[in-house]
Wavefront OBJ file of the C-alpha trace (Angstrom):
o trace
v 95.484 33.064 69.873
v 94.787 35.649 72.430
v 96.792 38.879 72.206
v 98.723 40.228 75.321
v 96.220 43.070 75.721
v 93.289 40.548 75.667
v 95.027 38.444 78.301
v 95.435 41.471 80.585
v 91.849 42.531 79.993
v 90.615 39.023 80.956
v 92.900 38.983 84.057
v 91.431 42.440 85.108
v 87.916 41.113 84.480
v 88.486 38.052 86.709
v 90.061 40.188 89.454
v 87.143 42.710 89.372
v 84.575 39.832 89.358
v 86.360 38.357 92.478
v 86.308 41.725 94.177
v 82.654 42.228 93.439
v 81.875 38.741 94.735
v 83.658 39.461 98.038
v 81.904 42.852 98.403
v 78.539 41.357 97.613
v 79.163 38.477 100.165
v 79.989 40.971 102.736
v 76.931 43.191 102.005
v 74.709 40.153 101.855
v 75.648 39.261 105.489
v 74.951 42.875 106.630
v 71.568 42.964 104.823
v 70.554 39.516 105.967
v 71.458 40.414 109.627
v 69.334 43.579 109.285
v 66.444 41.906 107.838
v 66.405 39.395 110.798
v 65.665 42.281 113.076
v 63.605 44.411 110.608
v 59.915 44.972 111.182
v 58.331 46.731 108.182
v 54.835 47.130 109.796
v 53.265 50.662 110.031
v 51.966 51.402 113.559
v 49.149 53.690 114.676
v 50.109 55.653 117.879
v 47.363 56.329 120.391
v 47.598 59.954 121.616
v 49.801 60.364 124.565
v 47.575 61.589 127.469
v 48.757 63.909 130.154
v 52.203 64.994 130.935
v 55.435 63.154 129.884
v 56.437 61.002 133.008
v 58.906 58.548 131.512
v 60.815 57.758 128.418
v 63.179 54.999 127.294
v 65.724 55.801 124.544
v 66.700 52.597 122.632
v 70.170 52.666 121.199
v 72.327 50.064 119.294
v 75.232 49.722 121.673
v 76.815 52.442 123.883
v 80.010 53.742 122.376
v 82.752 56.057 123.641
v 83.337 59.370 122.017
v 80.011 59.122 120.005
v 78.502 62.451 119.160
v 75.022 61.212 118.547
v 74.991 59.235 121.924
v 76.209 62.252 123.685
v 73.262 64.241 122.346
v 70.917 61.499 123.547
v 72.571 61.692 127.059
v 72.316 65.446 127.135
v 68.665 65.414 126.168
v 67.851 62.568 128.514
v 69.722 64.493 131.397
v 67.783 67.591 130.837
v 64.457 65.722 130.628
v 65.407 64.176 133.927
v 65.975 67.460 135.436
v 62.422 68.444 134.349
v 61.091 65.522 136.388
v 60.923 62.797 133.730
v 62.138 59.241 134.407
v 64.686 58.418 131.771
v 66.284 55.162 130.555
v 68.854 54.180 127.990
v 68.667 50.638 126.738
v 70.869 48.732 124.274
v 69.720 45.910 122.100
v 73.148 44.429 121.060
v 75.073 42.550 123.775
v 76.693 44.843 126.226
v 77.310 44.692 129.947
v 76.156 47.258 132.384
v 79.708 47.973 133.443
v 80.815 48.741 129.838
v 77.692 50.965 129.298
v 78.627 53.052 132.376
v 82.189 53.503 131.067
v 80.978 54.504 127.596
v 78.261 56.891 128.858
v 80.577 58.564 131.227
v 83.095 59.197 128.558
v 80.469 60.742 126.470
v 78.915 62.905 129.114
v 80.113 62.837 132.757
v 77.362 63.310 135.219
v 74.585 62.128 132.875
v 71.215 61.381 134.476
v 69.012 58.453 133.868
v 69.007 54.570 134.149
v 71.150 52.415 131.990
v 69.667 49.171 130.859
v 71.992 46.547 129.425
v 70.994 43.973 126.689
v 70.013 41.424 129.301
v 67.755 43.973 131.009
v 66.369 45.072 127.673
v 65.473 41.368 126.791
v 63.533 41.274 129.988
v 61.699 44.454 129.135
v 60.738 42.766 125.698
v 59.505 39.560 127.358
v 55.814 39.093 128.068
v 56.367 38.832 131.814
v 58.015 42.239 132.100
v 57.433 44.126 135.270
v 54.705 46.541 134.638
v 56.073 49.100 137.106
v 59.220 49.279 134.945
v 57.481 50.055 131.756
v 57.985 53.437 130.121
v 55.423 55.907 128.969
v 57.307 56.671 125.702
v 59.693 54.334 123.868
v 62.002 56.394 121.658
v 64.094 55.129 118.701
v 67.437 56.807 118.197
v 68.522 55.443 114.961
v 66.860 53.442 112.024
v 67.931 50.065 113.323
v 66.304 50.592 116.774
v 62.861 51.259 115.284
v 61.896 47.603 115.015
v 62.727 47.015 118.714
v 60.746 50.227 119.730
v 57.648 48.700 118.173
v 57.981 45.625 120.322
v 57.369 47.549 123.559
v 54.142 48.904 124.839
v 53.895 52.727 125.141
v 53.838 55.687 122.864
v 56.311 55.267 119.983
v 58.628 58.174 119.168
v 61.704 58.602 116.957
v 64.467 61.104 117.794
v 65.953 61.922 114.328
v 69.488 63.395 114.485
v 70.427 62.868 110.842
v 69.012 61.674 107.510
v 70.341 58.129 107.926
v 69.961 56.801 104.409
v 72.817 59.078 103.396
v 75.051 56.912 105.640
v 74.890 54.246 102.914
v 75.399 53.746 99.202
v 72.212 53.896 97.252
v 70.754 50.430 97.702
v 69.356 47.978 100.196
v 70.456 49.428 103.559
v 69.620 52.877 102.134
v 66.036 51.658 101.526
v 65.647 49.845 104.819
v 66.720 53.056 106.654
v 64.546 55.415 104.593
v 61.363 53.228 105.174
v 61.589 53.700 108.926
v 60.335 57.260 108.431
v 57.169 55.809 106.998
v 56.264 53.459 109.818
v 53.984 55.732 112.034
v 56.269 56.756 114.870
v 56.084 60.240 116.119
v 59.156 61.787 114.611
v 61.130 64.610 116.360
v 63.849 66.143 114.300
v 67.018 67.772 115.612
v 66.831 70.876 113.384
v 64.550 71.295 110.480
v 66.871 69.915 107.705
v 65.967 66.280 108.676
v 62.283 67.153 108.462
v 62.836 68.648 104.927
v 64.644 65.612 103.664
v 61.948 63.206 104.980
v 59.201 65.198 103.528
v 60.843 65.335 100.152
v 61.831 61.699 99.890
v 59.324 59.766 101.962
v 55.518 59.028 102.106
v 55.058 59.895 105.889
v 51.946 58.864 107.867
v 52.803 60.478 111.164
v 53.843 63.889 112.394
v 57.390 65.329 112.374
v 58.072 67.891 115.013
v 61.253 70.001 115.182
v 63.421 71.076 118.021
v 66.280 73.445 117.956
v 69.849 72.195 117.125
v 71.596 73.123 120.535
v 75.049 73.179 121.981
v 76.337 73.375 125.538
v 78.208 76.823 125.724
v 79.634 76.259 129.207
v 81.468 73.131 127.966
v 83.380 75.168 125.341
v 83.886 78.617 126.921
v 85.059 81.412 124.685
v 88.777 82.210 125.018
v 90.025 85.637 124.372
v 92.085 85.842 121.146
v 92.929 88.372 118.501
v 91.488 87.685 115.055
v 94.192 89.849 113.443
v 96.138 87.029 111.614
v 97.813 89.361 109.181
v 101.362 89.012 110.529
v 101.180 85.392 111.454
v 104.000 83.177 110.177
v 102.133 79.866 111.235
v 98.465 78.962 110.925
v 97.219 75.914 112.902
v 94.188 74.049 111.571
v 92.091 71.855 113.824
v 90.434 69.387 111.439
v 87.539 67.200 112.412
v 88.015 64.035 110.344
v 86.090 60.790 110.446
v 86.185 57.611 108.304
v 82.639 58.137 107.103
v 82.219 59.555 103.750
v 79.858 62.330 104.886
v 82.982 63.961 106.563
v 84.935 63.861 103.265
v 87.857 61.961 104.671
v 89.772 61.816 101.364
v 88.839 65.225 99.896
v 89.687 67.389 102.878
v 93.272 66.289 103.308
v 93.965 66.931 99.664
v 92.363 70.317 99.560
v 94.209 71.410 102.759
v 97.445 70.110 101.429
v 96.971 72.399 98.431
v 96.230 75.289 100.741
v 99.196 74.483 102.836
v 101.663 74.532 99.737
v 100.261 77.830 98.653
v 100.723 79.528 102.075
v 104.202 78.132 102.519
v 105.142 79.800 99.088
v 104.329 83.102 100.940
v 106.443 82.093 103.994
v 103.582 81.030 106.128
v 103.622 77.595 107.729
v 100.418 75.584 108.019
v 100.053 72.967 110.681
v 97.263 70.435 110.177
v 96.009 68.682 113.373
v 93.339 65.988 112.772
v 91.028 64.700 115.446
v 87.946 62.463 115.607
v 89.277 59.109 114.836
v 91.594 56.722 116.712
v 95.354 57.562 116.466
v 95.745 54.378 114.322
v 93.739 56.122 111.601
v 96.197 57.309 108.866
v 95.531 60.911 107.848
v 98.017 62.479 105.294
v 99.743 65.865 105.374
v 99.227 66.449 109.074
v 99.249 64.876 112.620
v 96.283 62.776 113.927
v 95.703 63.627 117.647
v 93.139 60.845 117.967
v 89.696 60.907 119.776
v 89.848 63.685 122.296
v 87.853 64.316 125.468
v 86.285 67.749 126.272
v 89.264 69.182 128.021
v 91.706 68.081 125.211
v 89.280 69.645 122.629
v 89.200 72.907 124.538
v 93.023 72.974 124.615
v 92.996 72.404 120.800
v 90.542 74.972 120.146
v 92.537 77.590 122.063
v 95.707 76.572 120.098
v 94.156 76.587 116.656
v 93.526 79.515 114.341
v 90.885 77.837 112.239
v 88.632 74.822 112.714
v 87.751 72.706 109.702
v 84.608 70.586 109.468
v 82.449 69.016 106.616
v 78.819 68.906 107.613
v 77.571 67.087 104.499
v 74.367 65.710 106.141
v 72.662 67.200 109.179
v 75.060 69.719 110.846
v 77.649 68.407 113.192
v 77.901 69.668 116.785
v 81.696 70.274 116.224
v 81.438 73.657 114.385
v 79.031 74.723 117.305
v 81.755 73.871 119.793
v 84.429 75.490 117.928
v 82.447 78.667 117.459
v 81.480 78.689 121.039
v 85.097 78.380 122.043
v 85.817 81.569 119.747
v 87.552 79.418 116.957
v 86.784 80.592 113.413
v 85.356 77.827 111.244
v 85.979 76.591 107.703
v 82.918 74.547 106.439
v 81.991 72.682 103.424
v 79.917 75.056 101.039
v 77.887 72.006 99.671
v 76.930 70.783 103.168
v 74.292 72.053 105.574
v 76.129 74.743 107.609
v 74.432 77.679 105.701
v 71.046 76.026 106.250
v 71.516 76.675 110.014
v 73.549 79.831 109.796
v 71.693 82.283 107.608
v 74.389 85.080 107.738
v 77.940 84.477 106.773
v 79.466 82.807 109.736
v 82.371 80.702 108.271
v 84.866 80.537 105.497
v 83.270 78.257 102.936
v 85.294 75.446 101.403
v 84.607 73.767 98.028
v 86.744 71.233 96.048
v 89.333 73.691 94.972
v 92.487 74.372 97.171
v 93.174 77.392 95.265
v 89.710 78.762 95.859
v 90.002 78.011 99.612
v 93.350 79.525 99.836
v 92.108 82.747 98.266
v 89.183 82.885 100.563
v 91.326 82.350 103.585
v 93.932 84.956 102.366
v 91.075 87.505 101.874
v 89.591 86.858 105.282
v 93.038 87.200 106.952
v 94.136 90.331 105.042
v 90.749 92.100 105.271
v 90.548 93.940 108.662
v 87.522 92.880 110.709
v 86.186 90.272 108.429
v 86.906 87.213 110.614
v 85.469 89.147 113.602
v 82.343 89.785 111.529
v 82.017 86.071 110.790
v 82.312 85.294 114.457
v 79.792 88.014 115.450
v 77.316 86.593 112.896
v 77.874 83.080 114.423
v 77.318 84.300 117.947
v 74.013 85.974 116.836
v 72.710 82.747 115.317
v 73.708 80.536 118.323
v 72.415 83.093 121.037
v 69.630 81.380 123.145
v 70.318 77.818 122.054
v 70.753 75.313 124.904
v 69.940 71.628 125.551
v 67.699 72.847 128.390
v 65.516 74.720 125.925
v 65.580 71.842 123.344
v 64.565 69.286 126.073
v 61.491 71.553 126.903
v 60.587 71.651 123.241
v 60.991 67.834 122.961
v 58.710 67.330 126.110
v 56.083 69.709 124.575
v 56.104 67.901 121.283
v 55.504 64.615 122.929
v 52.779 66.108 125.053
v 51.032 67.508 122.057
v 51.544 71.079 123.003
v 53.900 72.074 120.363
v 53.140 74.654 117.768
v 50.912 73.869 114.872
v 52.543 70.976 112.968
v 53.155 71.206 109.188
v 53.622 67.694 107.786
l 1 2 3 4 5 6 7 8 9 10 11 12 13 14 15 16 17 18 19 20 21 22 23 24 25 26 27 28 29 30 31 32 33 34 35 36 37 38 39 40 41 42 43 44 45 46 47 48 49 50 51 52 53 54 55 56 57 58 59 60 61 62 63 64 65 66 67 68 69 70 71 72 73 74 75 76 77 78 79 80 81 82 83 84 85 86 87 88 89 90 91 92 93 94 95 96 97 98 99 100 101 102 103 104 105 106 107 108 109 110 111 112 113 114 115 116 117 118 119 120 121 122 123 124 125 126 127 128 129 130 131 132 133 134 135 136 137 138 139 140 141 142 143 144 145 146 147 148 149 150 151 152 153 154 155 156 157 158 159 160 161 162 163 164 165 166 167 168 169 170 171 172 173 174 175 176 177 178 179 180 181 182 183 184 185 186 187 188 189 190 191 192 193 194 195 196 197 198 199 200 201 202 203 204 205 206 207 208 209 210 211 212 213 214 215 216 217 218 219 220 221 222 223 224 225 226 227 228 229 230 231 232 233 234 235 236 237 238 239 240 241 242 243 244 245 246 247 248 249 250 251 252 253 254 255 256 257 258 259 260 261 262 263 264 265 266 267 268 269 270 271 272 273 274 275 276 277 278 279 280 281 282 283 284 285 286 287 288 289 290 291 292 293 294 295 296 297 298 299 300 301 302 303 304 305 306 307 308 309 310 311 312 313 314 315 316 317 318 319 320 321 322 323 324 325 326 327 328 329 330 331 332 333 334 335 336 337 338 339 340 341 342 343 344 345 346 347 348 349 350 351 352 353 354 355 356 357 358 359 360 361 362 363 364 365 366 367 368 369 370 371 372 373 374 375 376 377 378 379 380 381 382 383 384 385 386 387 388 389 390 391 392 393 394 395 396 397 398 399 400 401 402 403 404 405
């Protein structure tokens, strides 16, 4: 006769098995769908002759308020201003009208041609108009690589992050990682991606690096005093996303501990989240939702600190905050210090007590926050999308500095 404990254990085992089966079924669908489109072949690029005249960026689907796609639109716009014909094509079903709405929400005044999924299918067909072919076909994420290989032209790969880290270690992790070994000319936004690829992959093609830029005129610095010693209320602007690389569970818990400690000293802490839809539940604060540029500038003016976790390649958000003059709190185990060699932010770990003490020290020590901001300005000086676009163009033309693979 089974004991009560044995019955409970068996019930838990059955429940766990059912949960595993449901998760495995969902994952099987995702992997099977990815494999249908996946081309594991390794290509050999012929050298690109002459100047860059045209480039087509292949993306999954145009999405509103998407940082990575905003960067592609910024890069494409600057290349267009350099005389390059630029296109942006989607491979998943999407109308031209929806693409226009999404692209404009990411970057108003973008330049380049939008090619919807129907138009992209025509480009893939054997009877495609030769006059509409592009000199360079550029992947923008791991899932677009297989489509880039189907088109004629020089094959490039704009790498904004080390995408295997977007997945649990397993099948999608592997499919993503193997795209770095398939012969495309890789151009990394910042050197961290290149370091990760060289460490973990057997590459057969070059990896060039362009500066990680930001657009200073979009986030102008507002005048503010960094003397917070007599403040009775601190406002935190917290960039929060569902994805694990943004620490969506850890950050609220750490900040709640900080909030409780400051409140014991008579200082209120207001936590304002942004980055996800308003329907996203974020504890211990208010979720402002997905904000446009004007709304972000207003938030950055209001806040006393900005909080970001750049666990993989650094986010554009700390650059925007610092550009606006907002002191930043960043994750110490992330990549912020890879890009900012001098202390330029208050570093946050897993301990709310430690972060509280670091914030308290920065606030109480005269000039410490100002020094962090000056170090940040020094690191960011000279960065721009115009400069990065010129580096990108040179890399494709083979005129970049000596490559170290």
